[in-house]
N, C-alpha and C positions, 0 to 999 in steps of 0.2 A: 137574347138575354143581356141584361145590362151588366157589364163587367167592370169592377172597380179598377181604374188605372192606378198608377203609382200614388200612394198616399201622400198628399200634398205637404210640402214643407214651406213654412213662411220663413225663408232664410234671412230676409232683410226687412225688418219692421221700419227702420229709419235709415235713409240714405244721407250721406253727407259728402261734401267736397273737401278732400284733404289730400295733400300732395307730399311727396318726399323731396325736400329741397336741400340743396347742397351749397356749401360755402363757395363764394366766388374765388377764382384763382388770383394769384399774385399778378400785378400788372407788369412785372418784369420777367419775361421768359428767359430760361436758360437756353443758350444756343445748342442746337442738335440738328441732325440731318433730316432729310425728307420733308422739309418745310412744315413739320409738326412742331407745336409749341408745348413745352413741358412746364407745368406750374406746380407750386406748392399751395395747398389750400389754406384757408383761414377759417376760424370758428364762425359759425353762423348764429346770429342773435335769434333768440326764441321769442315768440309772441304767444299770448294766451288766447284760447278760443273755447267756447262752451259747446259741448256735444252731448246731447241727450241728458241735459241737466247736470253734467259733470264738467269740471274744469280740466281741459287737456292742454298741454303745452305742445305746440307744433312749430316746426321751423318756419321762419318768415320767408316769404317768396321774394327772392332778389333777382333782378334782371342781370344777366351776365353777358357782357358784350366782348366777344373774342374777335379781334380783327384778323381777317384773313391775310396771310403774308403772300405777297406776289414776288418775293425775292427768290433767288436761286437757292438750291438746297443748302441748309445751314451746315457748317462744319461740325464734326463730332466734338463733344466736350466731355471732360471728366467730371463736370459738376452734376450730371444726371446719374441716377442710379442704374438706368438700363440703356442698352443699345436698342435703338428704334429703327426698324426696317419696314418696308412696304407691307409685307405679309401676303397671305393668300386668301381668296374668297371662299375657300372650301377646305375642311368642313366648317359648318356654322358652330358658333360657341367658342370656348377657350380650349385649345388643344396643345398639348405638349409636343414640341417638335424642334429639331435642330438646336438643342441645348437651351431652348427658351419656350415661350408660349405664343401661339398664333391666335389672334382674336378676329372673329368674323361675325358681323351682325347684319341681318336683312332689314332694310327700311326703304320702301318704294318712294317715299315723299320727303324724307328729311333733307334739309339743306346743309346741316352741319352736325357733326358727331364728335363727341369727346369721350375718351376712355378715362375713367377715374379709378385710381388704385388707393387702397386704404390698408393701414395696419389695423388690427382689431381695436387697439386703444383709440386710434383716430376715428374709427367708425362710430364708437360710442358717443363721441362729442361732435358728430357731424362735420368732421374735418377731413378733406381729401389729402392724402399723402403725396400723390402725384396726379396731375391732370394732363392728358396728352390729347391735343387737338388734332384730329385727322384731316389730312389734306384731300379734298375731293378729286384731285388729279392723280395723286399717287396712291392713295389709300381707299380707292373705291373702284369696284368692277361691277358694272351693271347697277343693281340695287343693293349690292353687298359692300359694306364698309369693313375694312380690314387693316390690321397692323400686327407686326411681330415684335415682341420684346424678348431680350435676353440679358442676363446680368453682365455688367461691365467688369473689366479687370480692375483690380485695385490700383490706385495711383498713389504712390508714396508721398507725393508732394501736395496732396489735397489737404485742405484745412480740416479741423476737427469736425465741424458741422457736416461738411461734405463727406468726410470719412464715415460718419454715422449713417448717412444715406446710402453709401456704397455697400454697407453691410445688409441692406434690405434684401430679403430673398422672396422670390415670387411665390413660393409655396407657403410663405407666412403672411400673405396678403390676400385681400378680397377685392372684387372689382364691380363696377357698374358703369352705366353710360349716361351722358347728357345728350339730348337731341334737340335740335332747333328746326324751325320751319313754321308753317302757318298754324295759328290757333284759331280754328273756325269750326266749331261743333256742327254747324249747319251743313258743312261740307265733309264732315267726318274726320276732321283733323284736330288733334289735341297736343300739338308740339309745344313744349315749354322748356326752355333750356335751364330753368332753375330746378327741375325735377331730376332726382337720381333714379334711373330705371334699371330694373333687374333684367339680365340677359335671359330670354326664354330657354336657352340651352345650358344655363348654369347647372352644374351637377350637385351643388349643395348651396343652400341659402343660409347666410349668417346674419343674424339679427339679435333678437332677445335670447337670453341663455336659458331661462327657466319657464316651464309651462305655466300659463295663467298669471304670471307676475307682471304687473304694469311697471314699466321703467320709471325711474325717479322723475323724469320729465312729465309723466302722466300721459304721454302720447302712445296710444294703442297701435299706431302704425309708424314705428320708428324706421330709420333707414334700414334697407335690406340690401345685401351685396352677395355676389356669387363667389364660391370657392375657386381658387386658381389651381390647375393641375401642377404637380411637381415636375419641373423640366427633367429631373433625373429619374422620374417614375418610382423611385424607391419609397417615397412616402405613401404612395397609393397602392402598394403591394398588399395582397390579401391571400392567405393560404386557404384555398378551397379544399385542400386535403383530398383531391381526386374526385370532388363532387361532380356528378353527371345528372342530367334530367332523368327523373324516375320513369317518365313515359307511361304512366298508368292508363290503361284503357278507360275512356270516359264512362263506359257503362258500369265500371267497378267503383266509381267515386262515391264517397260519403262526405258531403261538403258541410263545413262548419263556419258560419258567418261570425267573424270575430272582430272586436274592436280592441286595438292594441292597448290603449290606456285603460279602458274599462275592464279588461281581462284580469289585471293584477293590481289595480289601484286600491282596492279595499284592504283594510288592515289585516283581515283574516287570510290574505294571500301569504303573509309572512315571508316576503322576499326582500332582498337588500335594496333594490331600486324599483319600487312599485310603479306600474304604469309605463314601462319601457320595453323596448325590444329585448333587452337583456333578461328582464323578468319573465317575459313571454317565453323565451327560450328555456328558462328554468322550469316552466310549467307545461312543457310539451308532453310530459308523462300522462297528464290528465287526458289529453286528446287521444293518445295511444290506447289508454285503458278504455276509453269510451268507444273506440273502434273507428275513429276519424282517420281518413287518409288524404284529406284535402282541406286546407283552411282558406277561406275567402276573406282577406283583410279589408275591412272598411278603410276609407281613404287614408293612405300613408304618404301621399304627396304633400309637399310643404303647403300648409295653410295657416291662417292666423286665427287662433282660438279666441282672441280678444275682439274679433270682428263685431260681435253683438254685445260687447262688454257694457253692462248696465245693471244697476242694482234692482233686484226684483223684491219688493216687500213681501210678496206671497211666498217666494222661495226662501227669503232670508239670506240670500247670497247673490253674487253677480251671475248674470247669464253668460254662457260661453258658447262658442261654436264647437260643440263637443264631437259631433259626428264627423265634421271635416269636409262636407260636400261643398267646398268653396275654394278652389285651388288657387294658390299663389304661383307655384312653379311645378311643372309636370316631370322634370328630371330629378328633382331633389327629394330624397326621403324627408319625412317630417322630422326636423332636427330636435324638437323638444319631446319627441318620443324616445330619444336616446339618453341613456344614463350619462353618456359622455358630453351631452350638450353640443356646443359647436367648438369643442377643443380641437386643436390641429385644423382649424378653419373648416370643420365639418367632416374631415376624413374619418375620424373615429366613429362618428354617427353612421357613416356609410358602412364601415366595417362591422358595426354592431347589427345593422340590418342584414348584412350578408351572413353574419354568424347565425342569425335566426333562420334564414333560408337553408343554410348548410346543415344545421342541426335538425331542422324539420325533415329534410331529405334523409338524413341518417335514420330517422324514426319512421321512414316510409310514408311521409306526409308531403304532398305537393302544396305549393303556395300560389294562390291566385290573388291578384290585386283588383280592388274596386277602383276604377278610374273614371274621372269626371270630365270628359272631353265635350261637354255640352255648354259650359259657361265657366267663367272665372270669378274670382273675388273682387274684380274691379266694378262689378255691378253696372248700374245704368249711368246716365250722364252726371248723376250726383255722387257717384262712387269715387274711391281713391284712384289715383293714377300712379302705378308703381312698375308697370312692365308693358304688356301688350298694347294698351291704349296709347301710351306715350311714344311707343316705337312705330306702330303702324296700325292705327285704329281701324281703318277701313279694310285692311287685309284680315285681321284676326277676328273681327266681329261682323255679324250679320246686320247690315244697316238699311234703313229705309232711305228714299231719295233725299230727304232733308236732314239726314244724319241721325234720326231716331234709332234706338236700339230695338230690334226684334226681341221678343221675350218668350220664346218657345220653351225655355227652361223654367220659367216662373221665378227666376232669381235675378232679373234685371238686364241680362244680356244673353246672347246666343253665340256660341263659338262658330266661326265661319268654316265648318269642317271640310267642305268640298271645294274650297279655294285651293288652287294648286300649291301655294306656299304652305298653307295650313295643313293640308293633308300630308305633305311631305314631312312637316314638323311632327305630326302625330305618329307617322310611320317611324321616323328616327327615334322618337321617344320610346315607343313600344319595343323596338329592336334593342335599345340600350338596356331596358329592364330585363329583357330575356338574355342577352349575351353577357352583360356586365354584372347583373344582379341575380341571375339564374332563376328568374320568376318563371312559373310554369303556365301561366295564362292570365286572362283578364276578364273581369265582369264590367261591362260598359254601362254606366249610369245614364238613364234617359237616352238610350242608344238610337232611338228613332230620329233624334236631331242629326245624327251623322248620315242620315239618308236624305236630308233636305237640300235643295239647291242653294248654292252660295249667293252672296250679294253679287250683283252685276253678272248674273249667270251668262256664260258665253260658251255654247257647245263647241265652237271651233277651238277655243282655248283648252277645253276639257278633252274632247275626242279627236281633235285635229281636223275636223270638217264640220260644216254647218248641217243642221238637221232641218229637213223640209217640214214646214208647218210647226216649227218649235214654238210653243207658247209658254215655256217654263219661266216662272218668275221666282224672285227670292223666296226661299222657304218651301217651294213646291216639293213634295215627296218624289224622289227619283226611283225609277224601276231598277236601274243599275247604277247606284251611287258610286262615283269614282273612288272615294275613300274606302268603302267596304270592299270594292273590287281589289284595290291595291293590297289591303290587309289579307284578304282571303287567298290571294295568289302569291303573296310574298314568300320567298324560300325559307325564311326564318319564322315568320309569324303563323303561317298556315299549319305548322306542326304543333302549336300550343293550343290550350283551351281558350276558346273565344265564346263568351256568354253575353247576350244582349238583354238589357232591360228594354223590351221592345215597345216602348211607348214614350211619350213626352208630355209636358204640361200644356202644349198647344193643341191637344186633342187627337194627335196622331197615335193610333193604336194598331200595332203590327204583330201581336202574338199569333204565331202560326204563319205569318206572312212576311217576316223580316227577310230581306235579301240575304241569302245564306251561303251560296256556293258549296253547299253540303259540308261546311265546316263550322258554321255558327250554331250554337245552342241558344236557348232562350230561358229566362225566368218565366215559368209558366203561370202567369197571373190567373188564367182561367182555372187551372188545377186548384189553386188556393181558394177561389170563390166557390167552386162546385163542391169541393170536399167539406168546406166549412158548413155549407147549407145542408148537405146530405147527412153529415154526422150529427147535426143538431136536430134532425128529424123533419126537414122541410120536404113537402111533397114535390113531385115532378122532377126529381133529380136522379133517380135510380139509373137510367140509361147513361146520362152524362157522367155519373160517378164510375160506371163500368168503363167508359172510355178513359177516364183518368187512371184507373188501375192498369190499363193496357199501355200506358205511355202516351195517351192522347193521339191515336192515329188519325182522328178527325182533323187534327191541326197539322201533323207532320208527315203523314204517310204519302199524301198526294204529291207533295213537293220533293219526295225522294229522300227525306230524312229518316232517322231511326228513333227508337224510343229514348235513347240517351241524349238526344238533342233537346229533350224536355227536362229542365231543372225544376223538380217538384218541391214546393214548400207550402207550409201552412202559415208560418209566421216568419217575419224578418225584422230588421231594425225599424222599418216603417210599420207603424200600427201596434196593436196589442201584442204583448208576449203571450206564449201559450197558456200560462196560468191565468192571465187577464182575459183571454179569449173566452174562458169558461166561467169567469167571475163577474164580468161587467157587460151590461147591455149598452151603456153610454160611456163616452169618453169623459175624462176628468183632467183637463189640460189647463186649469186656472194657474197652476204654478209656472206656466210658460209666459205669463204676463200679457196675454192677448185676449182676455175675457172669454176663453174657451172657444174662440173662433177658428183657431188653427187646428190642424190634424183632420183626418178623414172621418166623415160621419157614416160612411158606408162600410161598417165593420163586419157584418154578418156574424156577430157574436151571440152567445146565449149564456146568461148567468146561472142557468140550471134552477131557477126558481126564486132566488133572492139576490139582491144587488149588493155587491161589495164583499170584502174578505170575511167579515164577521157574519157567519151564516150558521144555520142548524147543521147538526151532524150528518143528517141524510143528504143535504145539499152538498156538503163538502165531499162526501163519498162519491156522489154522482160526478162532481167536478173532476176528481181524480180518475174516475172511469173514463170520462170524456177525453182527458189528456192522454190516457193510454190508447184510446181509440184512434186519436189523431196520429200518434207516433207509429202505431201498428199499420195504419193506412199508408203512411210515408214509406215504411220499410217493405211493404209487399207490393207496391206499385212499380211497374216498369218505368224506367227513366232514372234520373239521378236525384236522390233525396238530399235536401239541404235543411239543416236545423240551425236555429239562431242561438247564439251564445247565452247560456243560462237556462234555456228551456229544458235542458236535461235534468235539472233539479227543481224546476217550477218557479223560476224567477218572476217576481211581480214588479211592475212599475206603478202600482197603485191606480191603474186605470188610465194612465197618461199614454196616449198613442202617438205622441210626437215629441220624444224626449231629446230633440236635437241640441237643446241649449243647457243640459244638465250635466255638470261635472260633479256628480254625487252618487249616492247609493242607488238612485233609480237606474243608472247605467252601469254600475259596478257589479262584476261577478262576485257572488257571495260564497266564498270558499267555506265559511262556517256553516251555511245552510246546506251545502252539498253533503257535509258530514253529519247533519242532524238525522233524526229518525225518518224525516220526510224524504231522505235520500233513497227510500225504497223505489221511488220513481226513477232515480238515477240507475239503480240496478236493472230495472225493467228496460230502460233505454239501451244500456250496455248489452244486455242479452239479445234484444231484438236486432240491434245492429250486427252483432256476431252471427245471429241466425241468417240474416240477409246475405252476409258475405259467404256463408257456407252453402247456401242454396243457389246454384247457378241459374235456375229457372226464374229467379226474381230480378235478374239483371241481364236480360237477353240482348243479343246484338240486333235483333229484329223484332217486329211486332208479333205477339203470340197468335197462333192459328188454332183451329179446332183440333188439329192433331195433337196438340199439347195441352190446351186449355179448354175446360168445359164449364159452362155457366149452370148454376143451380138456383132453385127457389127453396121453399120449405120442403119440396120434394126434389130428388135428384133430376137433373137435366130439364127442369121445368122453371126457368127463370121468370120472374114477374117484372115486366118493364112498364107496367101501368103507372098512371100519374099518382096513384095513391100508394105505390109500393115504397116501403122503407126497408126492404131486405134485399141484399145482394150477396151472393156466394159464388165461389168458383173453386175448382180443383185444377192443379197444374203439375205437370210432370217434369222431373229433371231429365237430362239427356240419357239415352240408352237405358231407360227404365231403372234409373238409380234411386228412385224414390218419388213420392207424390205427397203433396200437402193439400189440405182443404182449409179454405179461409172463408169466413162468413161475417157479415155486418148486419146487426139488427138495430136499426136506429128508431124503431117504434117505441112508444111509451108502454107497450105491452110485451110480455115475455112470449116466447115461441119455442116449440120443440121441433127440431129439424130432423129429417131423415137423411142419413149420410149415403153417399154413393156406395153401391155394393161392389166389393172387390174380393171375390172368392180366394180363399187361402191367405187373406190378409186381414188385419184389424186396424181400426183408427185409434191412435193414442192421442189423448189431449196434451197439448203443449202450452198454449196460451189461452187464457180466458180473462178478459179485462174486467169482468164483473166480480172476480174473486179478490179478496184482500191480499196484500203482499204477505209472504213471498209466493203465494199460490197462484198469483196472476201469471207467473211464468214458471213452469215445472222443469227447471233445469236439472241436469243429471246429478249435480252436486247437492241438491236439496235433500236434507237428511231424511225427511219423512215423505219423499216423493211417492213411493210405492203405496203408502196409505192414502195419499191424496188421490191417486189414480183409481184406487179401488172404489172410491165414492161414486165414480161414474159407471161402474161395471154393469149395473142393471140396465142403464140406458144403452151403453155400447154393445152389450150382448144382443140387443134388438136393433142395432145399427141406427140408434137415435142419439141426439145430443140436445140437452135443454139450454136455451139462451135467455138470459134476463134482458129486460129493456135496455136500450142504449149500451150495447156490449158488442164485442167482436171476439172471434176465436180463431185459433190455428190448431189443426189436428194433423198428425203425421202418420202416414201409412206404414205399418210394420208387418213383417211376416207373422202369421198366426202363431207359430211355435217359437218365436223369438223371445 
């Protein structure tokens, strides 16, 4: 069977070459020790360039020539703001220690490195406050450049200008690097000393203050710099109020895929700071009411929402990188998702994110992050150079022999995940989010890329010995990928939730076969495709549908995994929303500005007879029924159910199945619609999720056997697995005979009367029937006329029968006869 892989994204319609350039230093260095030179920056002149039909002002590229000093160590001076020492090569990044900050940066091929410090005011005007040129003899160990800075003591004899510099505090500054070396793309080298480069280990990225606002210069890629840790640590303190990992068993999770900005940006959210971590925290009550105990945050690593900035006449507004699958920095939370912006150099944004996690935990909700270790925002050879490419291109990216970028991500480059340096970087990053940010797990976008062999694959370098007959080349799928091995066996990471999107844009499809070490779960793309086809009434899927209901043992049992290693979903951010899945046969992506070429064509949707939202009453009723069928299927399937934000009230994107570039109502949660009369579907979702959590047999720790589960057809214990069957039913028992339920799906266009399993001394009570209008689709105990509704079934139930309409599903609960 052909299974649709990840719905494709056209992340980058137009590539351009654009760099972050920094003002040249003063030619007169202040004397200081360790042969490093300390400079004050000058303003950099701007030049105009046209990008995608718009005038953007970008800093002009200036060649900076810093002469290497061969003199003995310079004496200390009171004219510099900081005491400069050799520093240490570990840990990488900027680390507070010994009353100052240690800087360490890996680059295997750079010939020169300068550390640049900025005040926030200077960063806005592309002016370096301090530039420290590192000495390769004293400030380099192996391939790691390092230096230590600490504040100098005040000198009462210093002049006024120097005294102002002495008042600079490291915690009030941000930093970046300039690297020099060969610029030869054919050999994989992109060194250019005029570029300001972001430290991959920076814990917060400071740049533009407000989401979607182009700076006055018109440059969509202004200078970016990293937050410095406070030497005293007191600026970085956060009160976790005793927060500890919830440690929920994975089999008990109900996952909710959420976009931070989209969740509260609509005016109907009525929050003080729409589209932020703070407002998402305010709206956690909704998730608790729905029954969610785990949120999966779409990318919250720093990215540039202006990456695709261009006016679309079809949209009537500018395109944005709304989803965020184009990472700029993996350690930093997205600054412009914070109501605090980059105040306190990004510390307040970090605290705002931590507050969201802490309050989610208080509400019994775990937080999983969607991470994109398959590519970065630097794109292909025509993309911007702001970090990895300018620091060590051949280390961080998968390259062909002549420097071309492999593109297994479909986004211009491929992260070189199994390179020793890169996999250690990824491990460090994941550990940071778990230990420092209290994240409960990760969903890895296009995770199959993390199983591919790195550039210049060398088994001796990876395993410590040569492999006989090794024929592995760049990009080859590995049976035991080192990165996955390291994550799986890491003492910190092996205890968190690890979810793989087990495919990539290069054709590698590993659903059910992802290297797992019994700790990795997977987005089950086969579940999505099979359930969509069976529910809409396609022949030949009854048996496959039954496998999905059991947690896909055909995929996971042989490898020793459990049902909860399958993350079941019908809809996600890629593709149609649930409401659109039953409304459109075709995609309508013209508003994306790509002539409807982008987005997946393989949607397996059914419009129920008429195309579009404006349909007859009968078609609209059928669509609601189908939506209820999908949700019911999710909640009675073994495995971990995941629903997409907005599907609980029937959010529509107007048939657009690739809304990556829309910062508007297409992607905004509509709080007003949740409260409308159509919120009857929201009630149905809440009750079904509650029902699942109450019935232990719907979230088993192992695959169900015949001792607990029995299959049925129109007659008890006589299932029909033929190609023409559109009926699947089963009964399943709770432990210790604490109850039993009967679940049936009739996806035929014809009604059917089914015979229920005979249970002497008991009766079957109807609970859910998706063919009934609300609120009788779910006969909850608090329904005022529940008894009257149940009596309508008595003639059938007395004969152990139940009538099912076409395209409907039911749940009946076994009760003692005299209850």
